[in-house]
C-alpha positions as protocol buffer text, in pm:
chain_id: "A"
residue {
  index: 1
  type: MET
  ca { x: 0 y: 0 z: 0 }
}
residue {
  index: 2
  type: LYS
  ca { x: 152 y: 328 z: -112 }
}
residue {
  index: 3
  type: THR
  ca { x: 71 y: 647 z: 77 }
}
residue {
  index: 4
  type: GLU
  ca { x: 116 y: 1000 z: -48 }
}
residue {
  index: 5
  type: LYS
  ca { x: 314 y: 1236 z: 169 }
}
residue {
  index: 6
  type: GLY
  ca { x: 132 y: 1555 z: 250 }
}
residue {
  index: 7
  type: PRO
  ca { x: 288 y: 1899 z: 232 }
}
residue {
  index: 8
  type: VAL
  ca { x: 352 y: 1907 z: 608 }
}
residue {
  index: 9
  type: MET
  ca { x: 540 y: 1576 z: 593 }
}
residue {
  index: 10
  type: ARG
  ca { x: 745 y: 1696 z: 295 }
}
residue {
  index: 11
  type: GLU
  ca { x: 830 y: 2019 z: 478 }
}
residue {
  index: 12
  type: MET
  ca { x: 934 y: 1824 z: 786 }
}
residue {
  index: 13
  type: GLN
  ca { x: 1156 y: 1600 z: 573 }
}
residue {
  index: 14
  type: GLU
  ca { x: 1315 y: 1906 z: 412 }
}
residue {
  index: 15
  type: ILE
  ca { x: 1384 y: 2060 z: 752 }
}
residue {
  index: 16
  type: LEU
  ca { x: 1533 y: 1734 z: 880 }
}
residue {
  index: 17
  type: SER
  ca { x: 1749 y: 1709 z: 567 }
}
residue {
  index: 18
  type: GLU
  ca { x: 1877 y: 2063 z: 624 }
}
residue {
  index: 19
  type: ILE
  ca { x: 1954 y: 1980 z: 987 }
}
residue {
  index: 20
  type: ILE
  ca { x: 2147 y: 1669 z: 882 }
}
residue {
  index: 21
  type: LEU
  ca { x: 2342 y: 1857 z: 614 }
}
residue {
  index: 22
  type: LEU
  ca { x: 2427 y: 2144 z: 848 }
}
residue {
  index: 23
  type: THR
  ca { x: 2524 y: 1908 z: 1130 }
}
residue {
  index: 24
  type: ASN
  ca { x: 2746 y: 1710 z: 892 }
}
residue {
  index: 25
  type: HIS
  ca { x: 2904 y: 2034 z: 768 }
}
residue {
  index: 26
  type: ILE
  ca { x: 2979 y: 2137 z: 1126 }
}
residue {
  index: 27
  type: GLU
  ca { x: 3120 y: 1792 z: 1205 }
}
residue {
  index: 28
  type: VAL
  ca { x: 3356 y: 1799 z: 906 }
}
residue {
  index: 29
  type: GLU
  ca { x: 3455 y: 2166 z: 892 }
}
residue {
  index: 30
  type: TYR
  ca { x: 3434 y: 2261 z: 1260 }
}
residue {
  index: 31
  type: PRO
  ca { x: 3489 y: 1946 z: 1470 }
}
residue {
  index: 32
  type: GLU
  ca { x: 3584 y: 2163 z: 1767 }
}
residue {
  index: 33
  type: LEU
  ca { x: 3231 y: 2308 z: 1757 }
}
residue {
  index: 34
  type: TYR
  ca { x: 3057 y: 1980 z: 1675 }
}
residue {
  index: 35
  type: GLN
  ca { x: 3162 y: 1821 z: 2002 }
}
residue {
  index: 36
  type: PHE
  ca { x: 2950 y: 2079 z: 2189 }
}
residue {
  index: 37
  type: LEU
  ca { x: 2627 y: 2037 z: 1990 }
}
residue {
  index: 38
  type: GLU
  ca { x: 2485 y: 1776 z: 2225 }
}
residue {
  index: 39
  type: GLU
  ca { x: 2546 y: 2009 z: 2519 }
}
residue {
  index: 40
  type: GLN
  ca { x: 2358 y: 2304 z: 2373 }
}
residue {
  index: 41
  type: PRO
  ca { x: 2050 y: 2413 z: 2572 }
}
residue {
  index: 42
  type: MET
  ca { x: 1838 y: 2394 z: 2257 }
}
residue {
  index: 43
  type: THR
  ca { x: 1884 y: 2015 z: 2250 }
}
residue {
  index: 44
  type: ILE
  ca { x: 1770 y: 1958 z: 2608 }
}
residue {
  index: 45
  type: PRO
  ca { x: 1392 y: 1948 z: 2644 }
}
residue {
  index: 46
  type: THR
  ca { x: 1253 y: 2139 z: 2941 }
}
residue {
  index: 47
  type: GLU
  ca { x: 924 y: 1949 z: 2934 }
}
residue {
  index: 48
  type: ASP
  ca { x: 850 y: 1589 z: 3032 }
}
residue {
  index: 49
  type: HIS
  ca { x: 684 y: 1516 z: 2696 }
}
residue {
  index: 50
  type: PRO
  ca { x: 810 y: 1771 z: 2443 }
}
residue {
  index: 51
  type: ILE
  ca { x: 624 y: 1812 z: 2115 }
}
residue {
  index: 52
  type: ILE
  ca { x: 852 y: 1766 z: 1818 }
}
residue {
  index: 53
  type: ASP
  ca { x: 678 y: 1934 z: 1528 }
}
residue {
  index: 54
  type: LYS
  ca { x: 768 y: 2142 z: 1224 }
}
residue {
  index: 55
  type: LYS
  ca { x: 788 y: 2462 z: 1428 }
}
residue {
  index: 56
  type: THR
  ca { x: 1019 y: 2302 z: 1686 }
}
residue {
  index: 57
  type: MET
  ca { x: 1247 y: 2166 z: 1416 }
}
residue {
  index: 58
  type: LYS
  ca { x: 1260 y: 2502 z: 1237 }
}
residue {
  index: 59
  type: VAL
  ca { x: 1361 y: 2669 z: 1563 }
}
residue {
  index: 60
  type: TYR
  ca { x: 1631 y: 2404 z: 1613 }
}
residue {
  index: 61
  type: LEU
  ca { x: 1759 y: 2450 z: 1256 }
}
residue {
  index: 62
  type: GLU
  ca { x: 1772 y: 2827 z: 1300 }
}
residue {
  index: 63
  type: GLY
  ca { x: 1958 y: 2781 z: 1628 }
}
residue {
  index: 64
  type: LEU
  ca { x: 2217 y: 2563 z: 1454 }
}
residue {
  index: 65
  type: ARG
  ca { x: 2258 y: 2824 z: 1180 }
}
residue {
  index: 66
  type: GLN
  ca { x: 2304 y: 3103 z: 1434 }
}
residue {
  index: 67
  type: LEU
  ca { x: 2549 y: 2896 z: 1637 }
}
residue {
  index: 68
  type: LEU
  ca { x: 2762 y: 2828 z: 1330 }
}
residue {
  index: 69
  type: GLU
  ca { x: 2740 y: 3188 z: 1207 }
}
residue {
  index: 70
  type: HIS
  ca { x: 2846 y: 3323 z: 1546 }
}
residue {
  index: 71
  type: TYR
  ca { x: 3129 y: 3072 z: 1571 }
}
residue {
  index: 72
  type: VAL
  ca { x: 3260 y: 3156 z: 1223 }
}
residue {
  index: 73
  type: GLU
  ca { x: 3244 y: 3530 z: 1295 }
}
residue {
  index: 74
  type: GLU
  ca { x: 3432 y: 3486 z: 1622 }
}
residue {
  index: 75
  type: HIS
  ca { x: 3681 y: 3248 z: 1461 }
}
residue {
  index: 76
  type: HIS
  ca { x: 3761 y: 3497 z: 1185 }
}
residue {
  index: 77
  type: LEU
  ca { x: 3794 y: 3782 z: 1435 }
}
residue {
  index: 78
  type: ARG
  ca { x: 4059 y: 3586 z: 1623 }
}
residue {
  index: 79
  type: LYS
  ca { x: 4259 y: 3525 z: 1304 }
}
residue {
  index: 80
  type: ALA
  ca { x: 4261 y: 3892 z: 1204 }
}
């Protein structure tokens, strides 16, 4: 039985793919930063039963982007 994926499921898959690509990029290019990803407050749920939905994953993806952007800016400032 084949099921069609709805737009929400496709969006969620796209977000997850972006998270995976960004995380892999950080792991390869910035291993010193990668080791701290699991310790970031954004990865630790504050609720007993957190809801993992599209909005939550977008917030997580944006947090990863900001973390990397900040790290790269700081890294380049130290080299200058």
